[in-house]
N, C-alpha and C positions, 0 to 999 in steps of 0.2 A: 504494500500500500504506500503510495507516495506521501512524503512528509509535507505537512502544511503547518503554518503558524496558527496558534489559537486565534480566534476572532479578535480578542482584545489587543493582540500584539501587532496586528497587520498595519494599523494606522501608524504606530510608532516606527515600525520597520520602514514604511514608505517615507516617512518624514526624515529618517536617518539617511536613507539612500539619496533623497533630494539634497540634503545638506552636503553630503560627500561629493556629489557631482558639481556643486556650486563652489567648492573651495578653490582658491587660486592655485595654479601650478607652481610648485617650488622651483627656484632657480636651477637646482642641480638635477632636476628631472629632464629627460631627453625630449621634452615636448617640441623643441625646435626641429629636431630631426624628423618628427612625424609630420609637422606642418610644412617643412621645406624651407624655413627661413628662421633667422634669429632676430629678436627685437630687443631694444634696450630695456623694455619693460620686464624682461626676464632677470634683471640684475639690480643691485643696490649701489648707491653712491650718488654723486652729482650727475646732472644730465650728461655732461661730456664724458665723465668716467663710465657711465653705463653704456653710452654709444661705443666708446673705445673697447670696453669689455666684449661687447657684441661682435665687433670687428675681429678681435683676437680669436674668439670661439669659432666664428664663421670661417676664418682662415684655416683653422685646424680641422674643421669638419666638412669643408667644401660646400657650404651653404651661403646664402646671401643674407644681408642685413636689411631689415625694413624698419625705418623710423616712422611710426604711425602718427596720425593727427593727435591722438590723445596720449598725453604723458602721464603715466600712472606713478605718481610720486608718493613718498611716505606721508606727505601732507594732503594728499587727495589728487584728483584728476584735474589737469589743466591742458589747454590747447596751445602751448608754446614750449619750445625747448631752448633753454638759456645756456650759452656756452661761456665758460670761464677760461677756456683754453681751446686749442685746435683739435678737431677730429683728425685722427691720424690713419691714413689708408696705407695698406701694404700690398704686396703681391697677391694676386688672385682675390682682390676685394670686389664684391658687388655691393655697393651702398645705395639703397633705394629710399628716397623720401616720398612718403605717401600722403599727399594733400595736407602737408604740415607747415608750420611756421617755426623757423629756426632763427634765433636772434643772439647776437653777441651781447654779453652782459657788460655793465659799466666797469667791472673788475678785469675784463679781458683785454690783454694787449697781445693778441695772437690772431692767426688766420681763422676763418671758418673751417677750412679743410686744408691739410698739408700732407704730402707724401712723407711717411714716417722715416725715410732714409736721410732726411735733411733737417737742419735746425741749428740752434745756438750751440757753438762749440764743435759741430760736426764738420771737420775739414776735408775728410775723404768720403765722398758720397757714392755708395754702391747703387747700381741700377736696380729698379724693380719693374715688374711687368704685370699686365692683365689687370687693369683697374677700371672699374665702371662706376661712375657717379651719376645718378639719374633721378629725375622727379617723375612722379605719377600724379596726374591731376594738377592742381595749382599749388606750387611749392614756393614759399617765400623765404629767402635768406636775407636778413636785415641787419644793418649795423647797429651799434650801441646807441643809446640815447645820449650819453656823454662819453664819447670815445677818449681813451687815454692818449691816443696818438693818431694823427692822420697825415697824409701826404707821403712823398718819397724821401729819400735820404738827404736831399738837398734843401729840405724845408725845416725851419726851426719852429718848434711848437710854441703856440701863444703869440707868434709874430706873423708868420706868413700863413699858417694853417692851425686849426684847432687841436688842442690836446690837453686833457685834464692833468697830465703828468708835467706840464710846463712848470719849470721852476722847482721841481721836486728833486731833492738830493738822491743820488744813486740811480736815477732813471735817465735813460737816453733822452736828449733834448731835440733830437731830429727824428723824422720818420724813418722807417726801414721796411724790410720784407715782411715783417709781422703784420703790417697794415693791409697786406694783400688779402683778398677774399679767399679764393681757391688757388693754391700754390703747389704745383707739381714740378719736381726737378729729377732729371734722369729717369723718366718713366717711359716705357715702351708699351705699345698696344693698350690704348686707353680710350675712354669715352666720357664726355661730360655733356649732359643733355637735359632739356626740359626744366629749366630753373628760372625763377624771377628774382633778380638781385636788386636790392634797394639800399641806398646810402652806404655803399662800401667805403672803407676808410682810406683806400688808395685804389690801385687797379683791382677790378673785380676778379679777373681770372688772369693768372700769369703762368706761362710754361717756360721752363728753362731746360735746354738740352734734352727735349723730349722728342719722341718719334712714333710714327705709325698710330696716329690718333685722330679723334673727331670731336669737335666742339660744335654743338648744334642746338637750335631751338632755345635760345637764351634771350631773355628780355631784361632790360635795365631801366632803372629809375634813379638817376643821380644828377644833381644840379650844381655841383662844385661848391655848395654852401649848405649850412644847416641852421635852423633855429634851435638854440640851446639855452634853456632857462630864460627865454624871452629876448635873447640877443642873437643877431645873425652873425655866424662865424664862417670863415672859409674852410672848405674841406677839399684840398687840392689833389690833383693827379688822379681823378676818378676815370681812368680808362675803362673800357669794357673788357675786351680780350687782347692780351699782349703775348706775342711770341718773342722770346729773347734768344740769346746766342745758342747756336747749334740745333735749333728746331728744324725738323724735316719730316716730309711725308705726313702732313697734317691737313685735314679739311675743316674749315670754319664755315658754317652755313646757318641760314635762318636766324640772323641776329637782328633784334629790334629794340626800339626804345630810345631813351635819352641818357647820355652820359655827360659828366662834367668835363672830361677831356676827350681824347680820341675814342671813337667807338671800337675800332679794330686797329691795332698797331703791330708792325713787325719792326723791332728795334734791335740793332746789332752793333753795339758800341763797346770798345775795349776799355777796361779800367785796370786798377791795380789792387782791388779788394779781394782778399781770400774768401773762401767759403766759410760759412758759419759765423760771420761777424754780424753785429747789430749796427754796423756803420754803412750798410749797403742796402739797396732795394733788390739785390739778387742774392738769394741764399746760397747758390752754388759758386759764387765768386765771379768777378768780371774780367779776370786775367785771361789772355788768349790761350786757347787750346786747339789742337788739331781737330778739324771737323766742325768748327764753330760757325761756318756759313749757315744762313737760313735758306733753305732750298726745298723745292718740290712741295709747294703750298697751294691749296685751292681755297679761295674766299668767294662765296656766292650768296646771293639773296640777303643783302644787308639793307635794312630800312630803318633810318633814324637820323639823329643829329647830335651835335655836341652843344650842350647848353652853355658851356664856357666859351663857345666861338672858336673851337679848335678844328678838328678834321673828322670826317666820317671814317676814312681809312688813311693810315699813314705808313709809308715805308721809309725807314731811316737806317742807313748803315754808314760806318766810318772806320777809320784807322786800319784799313786793310781787310776788314771783314766784308763779306759779299752777301748779296741777296740775289738769287736767280731761280728760274723756273717757277714763276708764280702766276697763277690764273686768278683774275679778279673779274667776276661775271655777275652783274646784277646789283648795282648800287642805286638805291632810291634815297635821295637826300631830302629830309623833311624839315629843313631849317625854316623857322618862321620868318616872315618878310622883314620884320623889324630887327631880327637878331640872327643873321646868317652865320654859318660856319666860315672859317677862313678858306677852306678848300674841301671839296668832296673827296678828292684824292690828292695827297701830297707825296711826292717822291723826292727824297734827299733833303739836304739843308746846307746852305752856304755858311751858316753860323760857325765860326771857329771853335765855339764851345763843343760842338759835335764833330770837330775835325775838318770842317769846311766841305767843299764840293768833292765828292769821291772821284777817284781816277776813272776815266772812261773804261768801261768793261766790268767795274765792280758791281753795278746794278744792271742786270741783263735778263733777257728772255722773260719779260713781263707782258702778259697778254691781258689787255683791259677791254671789256666788252659790256655794252648795255648799262650806261650810266645816265641817270637823270639828276641834274644838279640845281640847287637853289643857293649855293654858297657864293662868296665873293669871287673865288676862283673855282673853276670846275676841275680840271687836271692841272695841278701846279707842280712843275718840274723845277726843283730848286737845287738839284744835284746833277748827276750824270745818268744817262739811260742809253742802253745799247741793245740791238737785235730784238726789238719789241714791236708790239702791235697795239694801236689804240683805235677802237671802232665803236660805232653806234652810241654816240655821246650827244645828249641834248642839254644845252645850257638854257635854263629857264629865266634868263636875264638878258636884256638887250645891250648892256655894257660889257666891256672886256671881250674875251674870246674863249672858246672851249678849251684851249690849251694855253697856259702861261709858261713861257720859257724864262723863268726868273734868273737862272744861272747862265743864260745865253745858249744859243744853238751850237756853239763850239763844243759843248759837252754832250751833244746828242749825235748818235751814230746808228744808221740803219734802223730807223724807227718809222714804220708804216702807219699812216692814219687814213681813216675812211669814215664816211657817214657822220660827219661832225655837224650838228645842227644848233643854230642859235635863234631864239625866239625874236620876233620883230617887235618894235615898240608898241604897236597897236594891238598886239596879242597878249601883252602882259596883264 
């Protein structure tokens, strides 16, 4: 005869079963392996500590990390994740933000996300690979309300750009690479996609000596200034996406919005700063290394403008470093009529601060196609350009011309142009 509970016990057993099924899963139970991902809600500690614990476990188990909208803290549930330091990604990381809001705390003087192979005091950077950082739905990465530091390493806090660390003993008084939003150095095979970035403390995304990657579907909202405690402060150097020394085989596409500085920039400039110092905007160092040319880059479908009046796309190389094999296809300049960018696309710079006009041949094989410009200059060539093509360009202003040769045509060699259109005065 089958066993059955006495009638008086059945209700109690049912209630106990319901209670057991509603208990939270403990952190050391393998629930993540069953559901196929790890969440920081499986761990204890601060928000960033829990996210980094999840990344470490995921790296060991071959699963992905999902940062959900709801942050289950010891003090209750909230819909924001506050970072006191950087999220550190490592090889074989898949970091997924799911309809969530991630914000730097006022205590943080660090990146949103950084590859774990680099940082303060790390002078020898080992390469890592296979990193995916992506959003699902609407994902917001937002700067602090009162940033401790903003701007690049040439900016002094409290003078040229905001920083609550201004005047504090023991704290660097200039910006540095810690102000960058997402910073990857020596990373191969990577993706950064589907993120909305607001009020970054410096460049929103910066890649140093990275290869075989894709940055796509990124929106920016940055105006080069902030209202902080009722006062308007500058927040300088708010580029969108920057490729630095040694980047190659990278696609940048579907970039939109407003930035304080250049929306997309390829900058290749030699310096003398070592890796791991807080005196540079490059964590991997600025000294020349073999293979430091920027090459084999695709930039396409860029729509936006620089609120600070800089450039939509900028190519800048100097001191013997080269930029070559770059395709730029599809730039829509959304500059407002009363505040245009300086140029939709600027190539090179005659300023001696950047090394002056590059030798003919150092910037070459640049293919520029499908550009709609509302800037003061459309294509501004302030350096040299060789073996390149410029086609299908519309200048939506009757003044000036579609191409400005600021450095003179003596620095231009074998550049073919076609389908250059300028609006007529009665069409404005």
